[in-house]
N, C-alpha and C positions, 0 to 999 in steps of 0.2 A: 432486564431492560423491558420497556413496554412492548407487548407483542407486535403492534403495527410497525415497529422499527426494526424487527428482526429480519435479516436477509434470509431468503431460502437458500438451499444448497446450490441450486442452479445460479442464483444471483451472486453468491459468493464466488463461484467459479468464473463467471463472466467478469466480475469486478477484478479478480486477481489477474485475469488475462489482459484487462485494459490498463492495469496499473503495475508495471513490471519492476517496481523498486519498493523497498520497505526499510524501516528503521529497526535494526537488530538491537535488542536491549538485553544485557546480561549483567550479572553482579560478580565483581571480582572477589578474591579471597579476603580482602580487607573490608568487604561490605559496601564498597563504593560502586554505584551503577555506572555502566558504560553504554553508550548508544552510538551507532554508526549507520548512516544511510548507505545502502548498497543495492546494486542491481541483483535481481534474483530470478530463479526459475522455480515454480511450484509444480511438482509432479506427484500426484497422489498424496502420500503422507510425508513427502520429502521436499525440503526447500534447500537449494544450493546457491551459493554466491561466492564472492571473494572480497578480501580486505587487503589494503596496502600493508606490506610488511613493516613500513615505518609507523603504522598505526598501532600503538601499544594495546589496543583493545583485544586483539587476538591472543596476545601473550597472557592475558588475565582470564581467559576462558579455560576452566578445568574440563577435562574430557567428560562428556555426558552431563554437563551442568545444565540447569534449567535456563531457558531463553524465551524471549518474546519477540515476535516480528510484527510490527505495526505497519500496515499498508493503508495509506490515507488517500482519500479522494478530495474533491473540491469542498471548500467550506466557506460560509459567508454569514455575516451578521444579518439578522432579520429585525427590521424596525416595526414596532407595534402600530406605527402610523400607516402601514400598508394593509392592515386588516380591515375588511369591510365592517367587522363587528365593533371597531373603535367608534364608529359613528352611532352605533345602536346603544351601547351601554358603557363603553370606555374601560371595561375591565380587561385590559390587555397589558402585556409586558414584553420587553425585548427577549430574543432568544438567539440561538446560533444553530444553523443547519449544517450538516456534514454527513459524509459517508466514510466508513472505515471497516477494515477487517483485521482482526488480531489472531495470530497463530501462536500457540504455545507448544513447547516440546523440549527435547534435549539437544544440546549443541556440541558439535565436535569440530575441531580445527584439522584441516588436512594440509600439512606442509609437504606436499608430494607434487612435483612438476607435472606428472602425467595426469593426475586427478584434476589439477587446476587447469591444465590445457583442455581437458574435456569440457569443463564448466565454461571456460572462456569461449570455446568453439560453439557451444550451445547458445550462449548468450548472444554472441555475434550473429549467428544464423537467425536467431529470433528477430533481431533488430534490423538486419540487412535484407531479409528474404523478400520484402515488398518493394525493394528498390529496383529500378530498371537495370542497373549494373551493380549488383550486390558485392560488397567487399567480403572476402573470406580470409580467415586466419592463414590459410595456405598461400595467400597472395604475398605475404611477407617472407623474407628469407628465414629458413628454419633456425639458423643460429641466432638471428635477431629476436625471434619469438621466444626462444629458450632464455635469452638474456632478460627479456621483459618479464617472463614468468617468475624469475627470481625475485621480482619486486612485489609479488603478491602471494597470499596464502588462501587456500580454500576454506569455506565454512559450510557446514551442513546442519540443518535443523530437522530432526525427526519428530513429526507431530505425534503426540502421545495417544490421542484418542479423538473420536468425532467431536466430543464436547470441548476440545481444545481449540476449535476453530469457531470464532464468533464474528459475525458480520452485522453491522448496524448501519441503517440508512435513516437518519433523522431528517425528514423532509416535510415537517409540519403536518404529519398524518393525523394529529390530534385536533386539527382545526377543520372548520367547515370548508367546502369546496370554494365558496366565495372568498374566504380568508386566504386560502392557498393560492387562488388565482391572483389575488391582490399582491401576495408575496412575489409570485412569478413576475408580475408587471413591475414591481418595485425593484427587483434584482436586475431586470433588463434595463430599466432606466438608470440604475446605479452605474452601469458600465463596468468594463474590465472583464477579462477572460474568466476569472474565478467565479464572480457573481453570475456570469452568463451560464457557466457550466452547471452551477447549482440550480438555476432557473430551468435549464433543460432537463435535469434529472427530476425535478419536481413536476414538470409538465408531463414527462413520460409516466410517472407514478399516477398522476391524475387521470391520464387518458387510458391507462392500462386496465 
């Protein structure tokens, strides 16, 4: 990918902290790909999450088979009409801005209630810790929790190596500052939370 779009290691870590879900992609024994969006925790070279037992995806994952987790940020269409350079020479075309991190490794399913309970507890603590009155897994009756755990299975992706983590932030870095500020203004005028988030990310990159 173009060097200006490559996320630094620190940027990848911050991105994964801010985006706590990803789409797990694996290929079954028949060669058909499967993809499921799931909440995850990324810790070092390990990614953990869970899948619904009713989801056939987990049954099609062979132990230590290759897998890809795609964690996506905001994305938006960029109109060439927003570029300052359109008025200068007109040599502009549409594009799409986005941010994304991909993690590759080997995937293992854990059909173990204790393992899954640990993952569910960690996920819950992550999303409840900032609340004034955080809910905890231990707030529910133990027998009820155990019953709910039977409806899910755990999944673990072990990242193979440093090169298996790839972060890309395509935020018009190849354009002039004037063009980039034009895109920021255009996205803000466009309205909607996704366009606004891309505009914010572009503005931070410009000011950084």
